[in-house]
C-alpha positions in Angstrom: 89.1 171.6 177.0 88.2 174.4 174.6 84.5 173.4 174.9 84.7 173.4 178.7 86.4 176.9 178.6 83.7 178.2 176.3 81.0 176.7 178.5 82.5 178.4 181.6 82.4 181.7 179.7 78.8 181.2 178.7 77.8 180.4 182.3 79.5 183.5 183.6 77.9 185.7 181.0 74.4 184.5 182.0 75.2 184.8 185.7 76.3 188.4 185.2 73.1 189.2 183.3 71.0 187.6 186.0 72.8 189.5 188.7 72.6 192.9 187.0 69.4 194.0 188.8 70.8 192.9 192.2 74.0 194.8 191.5 72.0 198.0 190.8 70.0 197.6 194.0 73.3 197.1 195.9 74.8 200.3 194.4 71.6 202.3 195.4 71.8 201.0 198.9 75.5 202.0 199.2 74.8 205.6 197.9 71.8 206.0 200.3 74.1 205.4 203.3 75.2 209.1 202.8 78.8 208.4 203.5 81.5 210.4 201.7 82.9 207.4 200.0 79.6 205.9 199.0 79.6 207.1 195.4 83.2 206.0 194.9 82.3 202.5 196.3 79.4 202.2 193.9 81.7 203.3 191.1 84.2 200.6 192.1 81.4 198.0 192.1 80.6 198.8 188.5 84.3 198.9 187.6 84.5 195.4 188.9 81.4 194.3 186.9 82.6 196.0 183.7 86.0 194.3 184.1 84.4 190.9 184.6 82.2 191.4 181.5 85.2 192.5 179.5 87.1 189.4 180.6 84.4 187.2 179.2 84.2 189.2 175.9 81.0 191.2 176.4 80.3 194.9 176.7 77.0 195.7 178.5 75.5 199.1 177.9 73.7 199.0 181.2 76.9 198.4 183.2 78.9 201.0 181.3 76.2 203.7 181.5 75.6 203.2 185.3 79.3 202.9 186.1 80.0 206.1 184.1 77.1 207.8 185.9 78.3 206.9 189.4 81.9 208.0 188.5 80.6 211.3 187.2 78.4 211.8 190.3 81.4 211.0 192.6 83.5 213.6 190.8 80.8 216.2 191.0 80.4 215.5 194.8 84.1 216.5 195.2 84.0 219.6 193.0 80.6 220.8 194.4 80.1 219.4 197.9 76.8 221.2 198.4 75.3 219.9 195.1 72.3 217.7 196.0 72.5 214.7 198.3 72.2 210.9 198.3 68.5 211.1 197.2 69.4 213.3 194.1 72.3 211.0 193.2 70.0 207.9 193.4 67.3 209.7 191.4 69.9 210.3 188.7 70.7 206.6 188.6 67.1 205.8 188.2 66.8 208.3 185.4 69.8 206.6 183.7 68.1 203.2 184.0 64.8 204.7 182.7 66.6 206.0 179.7 68.1 202.6 179.1 64.7 201.0 179.4 63.3 203.4 176.8 66.2 202.5 174.4 65.5 198.8 175.1 61.9 199.2 174.1 62.6 201.3 171.0 65.6 199.4 169.7 64.6 196.0 170.9 67.9 195.6 172.8 68.1 193.8 176.2 68.9 195.9 179.2 72.0 193.9 179.8 72.9 193.8 176.2 75.8 191.8 174.6 75.6 188.0 174.3 72.2 187.7 176.0 70.4 189.3 173.0 70.8 186.1 171.0 68.8 184.0 173.5 66.6 186.4 175.4 63.2 186.3 173.6 61.7 189.7 172.5 58.6 189.4 174.8 60.8 188.9 177.9 63.0 191.9 176.9 59.9 194.1 176.6 58.4 192.9 179.9 61.7 193.7 181.8 62.1 197.1 180.1 58.5 198.0 181.0 59.0 196.8 184.5 61.9 199.2 185.1 60.0 202.1 183.6 57.3 201.5 186.1 59.8 201.4 188.9 62.0 204.3 187.9 59.3 207.0 187.6 58.1 206.9 191.3 61.6 206.4 192.5 62.7 209.6 190.8 59.7 211.5 192.2 60.8 210.6 195.7 63.8 212.9 195.3 61.6 216.0 195.1 62.0 218.6 197.8 58.5 218.1 199.0 59.2 214.6 200.1 60.9 214.2 203.6 64.5 212.9 203.2 63.9 209.9 205.5 60.9 208.8 203.4 62.6 209.5 200.1 65.6 207.4 200.8 63.7 204.5 202.2 61.2 204.7 199.3 64.0 204.7 196.7 65.7 201.7 198.3 62.4 199.9 198.4 61.8 200.5 194.7 65.4 199.4 193.8 64.9 196.1 195.7 61.4 195.7 194.3 62.8 196.1 190.7 65.6 193.7 191.3 63.3 191.0 192.8 60.7 191.5 190.1 63.3 191.2 187.3 64.7 188.1 188.9 61.2 186.6 189.1 60.7 187.3 185.4 63.9 185.6 184.6 63.6 182.6 186.9 60.0 182.1 187.9 56.9 183.8 186.4 55.9 185.9 183.4 52.3 185.0 183.0 51.3 183.1 179.9 54.8 183.5 178.3 56.0 180.6 180.5 53.0 178.3 179.8 53.5 175.3 177.5 51.0 174.6 174.7 48.2 172.3 175.6 47.0 172.4 172.0 48.6 173.7 168.8 48.5 173.1 165.1 51.4 172.2 162.7 50.6 172.1 159.1 47.4 170.2 158.8 47.9 168.3 162.1 46.6 169.2 165.5 48.4 168.2 168.8 46.5 168.0 172.0 47.1 167.0 175.6 44.3 164.7 176.8 42.9 164.4 180.3 44.4 161.3 181.9 41.1 159.7 183.1 40.3 156.0 182.7 38.3 156.4 179.5 40.8 158.7 177.8 43.8 156.5 178.7 41.9 153.5 177.4 41.3 155.2 174.1 44.9 156.3 174.0 46.0 152.7 174.5 43.6 151.5 171.8 45.2 153.8 169.3 48.7 152.8 170.5 47.8 149.1 170.1 46.6 149.6 166.6 49.8 151.3 165.5 52.3 149.1 167.5 50.6 145.9 166.4 51.6 146.7 162.8 55.1 147.7 163.7 56.0 144.7 165.9 54.1 142.4 163.5 56.6 143.4 160.8 59.7 143.2 163.1 61.9 140.3 161.9 63.8 140.4 165.2 60.7 139.8 167.3 61.0 136.8 169.6 57.3 136.2 169.5 54.1 137.5 167.9 51.5 139.6 169.6 48.1 140.4 168.3 46.4 143.8 168.6 44.2 142.6 171.4 47.2 141.1 173.4 49.1 144.4 173.0 46.1 146.4 174.2 45.4 144.3 177.2 49.1 144.1 178.3 49.6 147.9 177.8 46.5 148.7 179.8 47.6 146.3 182.6 51.0 147.9 182.8 49.6 151.4 182.7 47.2 150.7 185.6 50.2 149.8 187.8 52.1 153.1 187.1 52.5 155.3 190.2 54.3 158.2 188.3 52.5 161.3 187.2 51.4 160.7 183.6 50.7 163.1 180.8 49.3 161.9 177.4 49.4 163.7 174.0 47.7 162.8 170.7 48.3 163.9 167.1 45.2 164.4 164.9 44.6 164.7 161.2 41.2 166.1 161.3 39.3 163.8 163.6 41.6 160.8 163.0 44.2 160.0 165.7 47.6 159.5 163.8 50.1 159.4 166.6 50.6 159.7 170.3 53.2 159.9 173.1 53.1 159.9 176.9 55.5 161.2 179.5 56.1 160.0 183.1 57.2 162.4 185.8 58.2 161.4 189.3 55.3 160.7 191.6 55.3 160.4 195.4 57.3 157.2 195.3 59.9 158.7 192.8 59.7 155.5 190.7 59.2 155.7 186.9 57.7 152.8 185.0 61.1 152.2 183.4 62.6 151.6 186.7 60.0 148.9 187.5 60.7 147.3 184.1 64.4 147.2 184.7 64.3 146.2 188.3 66.8 149.0 189.2 66.7 152.6 190.3 67.7 155.9 188.6 68.3 157.6 191.9 72.1 158.0 191.2 71.1 160.0 188.1 68.5 162.0 190.1 71.3 163.3 192.3 72.4 165.3 189.3 68.9 166.5 188.3 65.2 165.5 187.7 64.5 162.6 185.3 61.5 162.1 183.0 60.5 159.1 181.0 59.1 159.2 177.4 56.6 156.4 176.8 54.3 154.9 174.2 55.5 156.8 171.2 53.5 155.7 168.2 52.8 157.0 164.7 50.2 155.6 162.3 51.7 153.5 159.5 50.2 155.7 156.9 51.9 158.8 158.4 55.4 157.5 159.2 57.0 159.8 156.6 55.3 162.9 157.8 58.0 164.8 159.7 55.5 167.3 161.1 54.0 164.6 163.3 57.3 163.6 165.1 58.2 167.3 165.4 54.9 168.1 167.0 55.0 165.1 169.4 58.5 166.1 170.5 57.4 169.7 171.0 54.9 168.3 173.5 57.5 166.3 175.3 60.2 168.9 175.4 57.9 171.6 176.7 56.9 169.4 179.6 60.6 168.9 180.3 61.3 172.6 180.2 58.3 173.4 182.4 59.5 170.9 185.1 63.2 171.7 184.8 64.0 168.1 183.7 67.7 167.4 183.2 67.5 163.9 181.8 65.0 162.1 179.5 64.9 158.3 179.3 63.0 155.7 177.3 62.8 152.0 176.8 62.4 152.2 173.0 61.8 149.5 170.5 65.0 148.8 168.6 63.4 149.9 165.3 62.8 153.5 166.5 66.2 154.1 168.1 67.8 155.7 165.0 64.8 158.1 164.8 65.2 159.1 168.4 69.0 159.6 167.9 68.1 162.5 165.6 66.4 164.1 168.6 69.6 163.8 170.6 69.0 160.5 172.4 71.8 158.0 172.9 71.7 154.3 173.8 73.0 153.3 177.2 74.7 149.9 177.2 75.0 149.2 180.9 71.8 147.0 180.8 73.4 143.7 179.8 70.2 141.7 179.9 67.9 141.2 177.0 64.7 143.3 177.2 61.6 143.0 175.1 58.0 144.2 175.0 55.3 142.6 172.8 58.0 140.3 171.5 60.3 143.0 170.0 63.7 143.9 171.6 64.0 147.1 173.6 66.9 149.5 174.0 67.5 151.9 176.9 68.1 155.4 175.6 68.7 158.7 177.3 69.0 162.4 176.5 71.0 164.8 178.7 68.6 167.7 178.0 70.5 170.2 180.1 73.7 169.5 178.3 72.0 169.8 174.9 70.6 173.2 175.8 74.0 174.3 177.1 75.8 173.3 173.9 73.1 174.9 171.7 73.9 178.3 173.3 77.6 178.2 172.5 76.8 178.9 168.9 77.7 182.4 167.8 75.0 182.6 165.2 71.4 183.7 166.0 69.3 180.7 165.1 66.1 181.1 163.1 63.2 179.9 165.1 61.1 177.4 163.1 57.4 177.3 163.4 57.4 174.0 165.1 59.9 175.1 167.8 59.1 174.9 171.4 58.0 177.9 173.5 61.2 180.0 173.4 60.3 181.9 176.5 59.9 178.6 178.4 63.2 177.5 177.0 64.8 180.8 178.1 63.6 180.3 181.7 64.7 176.7 181.7 68.3 177.7 180.7 68.4 180.6 183.2 67.4 178.3 186.0 69.9 175.7 184.8 72.7 178.3 184.9 72.0 179.2 188.5 71.7 175.5 189.6 74.9 174.6 187.8 76.7 177.5 189.5 75.6 176.2 192.9 76.7 172.6 192.3 79.9 171.0 193.5 82.5 171.1 190.7 82.4 167.3 190.4 78.6 167.1 190.0 78.1 169.2 186.9 75.2 168.1 184.7 76.5 169.8 181.5 79.7 167.8 181.5 78.1 164.5 182.3 78.8 162.2 179.4 76.6 159.2 178.3 79.3 156.9 179.5 79.2 158.5 182.9 75.4 158.2 182.9 75.8 154.5 182.1 78.1 154.1 185.0 75.8 155.9 187.4 72.7 153.9 186.4 74.2 150.5 186.4 77.2 150.5 188.7 77.6 148.2 191.7 74.5 146.8 193.2 72.2 148.8 190.9 72.4 146.4 188.0 69.0 145.6 186.3 67.3 142.3 187.2 67.3 139.7 184.5 63.8 139.5 183.2 62.3 136.6 181.3 61.8 137.1 177.5 58.5 135.9 176.1 59.3 133.2 173.6 55.8 132.4 172.4 55.9 130.8 169.0 55.0 132.6 165.9 51.5 131.8 164.6 51.0 129.8 161.4 51.7 131.7 158.3 54.5 133.9 159.7 58.2 133.4 159.8 59.7 133.2 163.2 63.0 135.1 163.5 66.2 133.3 164.5 67.0 133.3 168.2 
């Protein structure tokens, strides 16, 4: 219950930060009506915002400063009725916001302040502060006596709306290269690269995969049968040719040598992932909560199994694809001998699939990661985490979470992704008529010279 309460507070904090530009535009629109009560209504709006922020344990300099300004302007309008007009009052609000933007740029503090500083990346803060500087200067100029009042008011309102929309776009949609994932990057002496998914490239990817997996399944004492490298390559290529999902492939290199790889599958036109074809069931019940992505063909060269930089780099590739596509859930049919490794990345095994599954003779386990919930829990920490060099694009991660907050706020209370447990995911995926089909397990005998595992 405490975690749920903390989660609700966190969601409200980010929603208030997201709404701050829209609240400013609404206050400007109210003042520009020219009514005698307009400044007091704008003051009341900010009093409500400051009260809400205080309720959730934050103090935003922007809300306090603008609320104080509108209150002072309302008092001045009573004491000196002839002092200025709506245009001058709005110009003062823009001047206050410009001063806050300068403070944000100089002191590296977010415009909304408070809790958001821990998770708003510095480049995003600077872009938003610079955006408001660009908006405020011409808006203030429109209050000059040389500008016709009807043009000045309309222009100031246009700039306020433009600033609010642009700030929301930066938070939720576009900020140039800051929101682009890495197609190629280096980590220690290893290079990680997305490869073009044409027939030749996929064939070479599968050849490397077969080399590495043949060794792993060949040493698996729980394997039901033995596959050679050529068998694995041919079967993997055959299965990959039948995939209708949108596929992305990544390789890890040590110099010119391929030492690992991973693939991801995103929903294609038929919304059917390769995992669903393998299970004979659908993940549509899970999709009602959010997009699903499959992790596939993870492999690491036997000589590099104890190099943590490789698994970190490969998971950076995977996670950034998930952030870019607003993925809520990641799933995988993983070999049983890599499940413990994937648990360290947050995956958990789903037990609703009661049938025995195997590939290339080795048993498989269905695992899943509620990525949206993991990001939600990570932001409940009060400490500012140190960003390691192998971390994902923090700006992309920031946008992912901002979008997730807005989507979660719009959901029915009973369909929250952040509170969806793995037991509930199990129930969703395998309840009722959506049980996996029982697939035959290859029982080919072990070749001479090997020890067949007990059945």
